[in-house]
N, C-alpha and C positions, 0 to 999 in steps of 0.2 A: 504494500500500500504506500502510495506517495504521500509524504507528510511534509507540508510547509512548516517553517519555524516561525514562532511568534514570541514577542517579548514586550515588557512595559517600556514606554518612552524613557530613555536614560536621563533626560533632564528633569524628570519628575513632573513635568507639565501635563495636565490632563488634556490630551490632544484627541479630537474626534477622529475616528477612523472607521472603516467598514467592518472591523474585526472586534469582537467582544470576548473577553476572558470571563467565564461564568463559573463561579464556585458553588459548591453544594448541589452539583448537577452532573449526572453521569451514570454509567452502568453500576458502579459500586454502591449507589444510593437507590437503586431500583428503577432508574429511568433509562429506557432504550433510546437509541439515536432517532428512531422514528417518532417517539413521543416528543423528544426535544425539538425535532424539525417541525412538528405540527404546531407547537406553541410559538416558536420564534418565527415560523413562516407567516404568522398572522401580521407581521410588521414589515414584510418585504421578502423578496426572493433570497433564499438562503443558498449561497454558493457551495458551502461545505461545512461539515462539523468534524472537528478533530480532537483527539485527546490532548489536553494541555500538558499532561505528565503521565506517569505510570500509576497514579493513585486510583484512577477511575472515578474520582469525585469532582473533577474540573475539566471543562471542555472549552474549546475555541469555537465560536459561532462566526462564520465569515459570510457577510452579505456582499451583494454586488455594489451597493452604494451606501454612503454615509447616512443619508436620511433614514434608511431602514434601521441601522444600528442605533441612531439617536432615538427613534421611536420606541425600540425595544428597551433601551436603557431607561427611558423615562417611565415606561409602564411596569417594568419588572424588577428593577434594581431596588432591593431592600423591602419589597412588598410581597405579601403572601401570594403565591401562584395557585389559583384554584385548580387548574388542570394538573398540577403536581401535588395535589392533596394538601394545599396550604403551605407548601415548602417555601422558605425564604431563599431567594437567590441573591448572591453578592457578585456584582458585575463591575468590570472596569474596561476601558478601551485597551486595545492591544495593537501592536504594529508588527507587520510581517518583516522578517529579516532574511538576509542571504547568508548561508553558511559558507564562509570563505574557505574554511578548512576542507569542506567537501569538494568545493570547486578546485582546490589546489591539487587534489589527488585524482581528479577525474580524467587525467590525460590518457590513461590506459583504458581502452574499451573493455567492458565487462560482458562476458558471454554467459548464457544461461544453459548451455549444453556443452559437454566435453568435445563433441565432434567439431564444434567451431574453434576449439583451442589449437588444433593441429599439434598436439603434444603426444607422441607415441606412448601408449601404455596408460593414458589417463581416461578414466571412465566415471560417469556420474549417473546414478540411478535415482530418479525422483520417486517419492512415495514408497520407499523401500519398506517402511513399516506404516501401519495404520495409526490413526489418532489414538485409538485405544491402546495399542501396543506401545506407542510413545509414552503415554501416561504411566503405564505399568512399569516400563523401564526406569522412568524418572522416580517413581515411588520406590522402586527397588533400591536404587543407589542412595536416595534420601533417607532410607531406613538404616543405612550403614555409615560408619564414621568417615569423615573427610579429613584429609591432611591439608593444612594451610600453607600455601606458598606466598610469595610477596604480594601478588595481585590476583591469584585465583586459587581454587580448591581442586584437589585431585584425589583419586583413588586408584590403587594398583592391584591387579589380580594376576595370578600365575607367577610373575616375576616383577619386582619393583624396578622401575626405571630410575636410574641415578642421574640427576640433572647435572651434577658437577663433572661427571666423566662422559655424559651422554651415552651411557651403555647400561647393561644389566649385569647383575651378579648371578651367573648361571648355577652357582653352588647354593643359592638360597631360593628354593622353590616355595612359593606361598600357597601352593595347592592348585587344584583344578579350577578352571574358570567357573564362575557362579552359574547356578542352574537357570537364572533368568536370561542367560545368553544362549541357551540351547537352541531356541527357535531361530535366532539370528545366525548362528553358526551353521545350522542345517540349511538355511536358505542360501547362505554364501556357497556352501559346498555343492548346491544344485545348479549353480550358474552354468548354462550350457556352453558359453563362449570360452571358458577357461580351458587351457590345454590339459590334456590328460595327465601330463607329468607335473602339473601344478600342485604344490604341497599346500593344501588348505587345512592342515591339522594345526590350527592357530592355538597358541598357548599363552599369549600375553595380552592383557587388556589394561589400557590407561583411560580413566574417565576424567575429563577436564570440565570444570564449570567456569565459564567466562562471564563476569559482570559486564554491563554496558561500558564500552570504551576500552576494554582490555582485549588485546590481540596476542599475536605470537611473532617473535622475531624470525627473520629468514633463516632457514636451516634445511639440511637434508638429513633424514633419519640415518644415523650412523650405519654404514654398510656392514661392518663387522658385528653389529648388534642384532640385526633382524634380516630375515629372508626377503625375497623380492616382491611379495605381495603385502601391501599395507592398506587396510580398510578404515575409513573414518565415517561414522554415523553421526549426523547432526540432528540434535533434538532441541525443542523448546524455542529456539530463535534462529534467525538467519545470519549470514555474514558473507563478506567477500573474501575469497582466498586468492592471493596473487602468486604467480609462479615466475621465477627468474632463472635464467640460464646465463651464468657468468662466463666470461672469456677464460681460457686456460691460464692458471697462475694468478687470477684475480680474486676468485671466490673465497679463498682462505682468509683474506684480509678484510672481509666485509664486517661492518659494525654490528653489534648485537644489542646496543641500547636503543630503545624505541625512538628517542629524540634524534639520534644519528640516522636511524633507518628512514624516518620521515624526511629529513633533510636530503638524504641521498636520493630518495624517490622524486623529490621536487626538482632535482638538478638535471633530470633527463640524461642521466649518465649513460654514455655509449658503451660501457664495458659489459652490459648485460641486456638481455631481451626480457621484456615484461609482458605478461599476459595475466588476465584475471577472470575468475568465474564466480558466479553467484551460487551459494549453497543454501537452498531453502530448508526449513525444518523437515525432518523425516527422510532426508536424502542420504544416500550412501556414496561416498567417493572412494574410488580404487586407484591407488598408485602402483604401477608395475613398470617394468622395463625402464625406458629412458626417463619417464615421469618420476619414477621412484629414485633412480640412481643419479641423475644428472641435473635435475631441476630443484632449486630451493623453493619451498612453499612458505607462505607468509600471510598472516592475518593482520591487516592494518589496525592500529589502535585508534579507532573512531567510534563515535556513538551513532553516526549516520553514514550510510553507504550510498553512493550514487550508482544506480544501475540504469544505463542508457539515459533516459530523460527523467527518471523517477528517483526521489530521495526516499530511502527505506531506513527507518529508525530501528536500531537493534532492540531486541526485547530485554526484559529485566534480567534474563539469564540466557546463555546458550550452553548446552551440555553436549560434549562430543565423546563418543566411544571410539577410541583408536585400537584396532585389533590387529595383532601381528604374530609372527612366529619367531621365536628366539633362534638365532643362528648358532650352530655348534662348532663351526670351524671358520677359517678365513673366507672372506668374500672373494669370488673369482669372476667378478662382473666384467663387462666390456667398457667400463668407464673409469680407467685408472686415475685420471686427473682429479676425480672426485672421491676416490676410494681410499679409506684409511688402511685397508688390508694390503693394498698394492703400492703404497707410497714407500 
């Protein structure tokens, strides 16, 4: 859903505008958008109704003209609204803003399918799980303890991923993958397009919870740590994932701090190729071959993503299930310039 951004006038002056910020109004207080549109539509044509924040108790009413917003303000602000059961609404004018940060990262086109990316070994499966399955998976991990990192929470199953060495300790097995993963693993193993020699006996799961604005620095999953198939299931919220292929000898020196990453992205650096894909909730991303071994993947640290001409605000959380198989020996891939086993 495309979401414009609104804010109060910064100079504190009450400035008339066609946009109204309405408090004590929204789905969280039992009012549907259709009900809201019916009431505010009595004062003029409503161009759009948008959530003002994630609380569900405040909305933005956007009219086509100022006279309509003035009429609604005069009639409804601070007065009991009979159509809303006598609820008092608190209204102020709002102004639409331009998210310059979103514009600054919009130079790379965003694809909605892997086939448009032209990256060998990259696949995206929409609606890999149902809404019901998504909620069951979220309930399952929320009933288990989380480990807190600097900006996100994680859970590890099978083997713990050690972020300091970007590898796993194969001598420390945490046990089998949890039973709630059985339907997912069975569905993965049934993929008809996978080669017959593909090893889908996956034994490592990392669950990441990303709050709004938190992303992931560019990286390639360590070759010596995992086999060639990496699956990532996106739940609860969407995001943009960017892929970068660096020139030989350049990729090892790339920054890992988010501020440096953003600066590098804005400089249109010619030392790497950039491509981006939109990952909707309930989709499964597969990295294999060149996509897994030679392309860095990266989630920008933004609260709003730009997909073509639409601004998509990230949800209150995004939870990813990254499923892999731990490697038992050195990697023997065909990408030595990116391989820690072959350097």
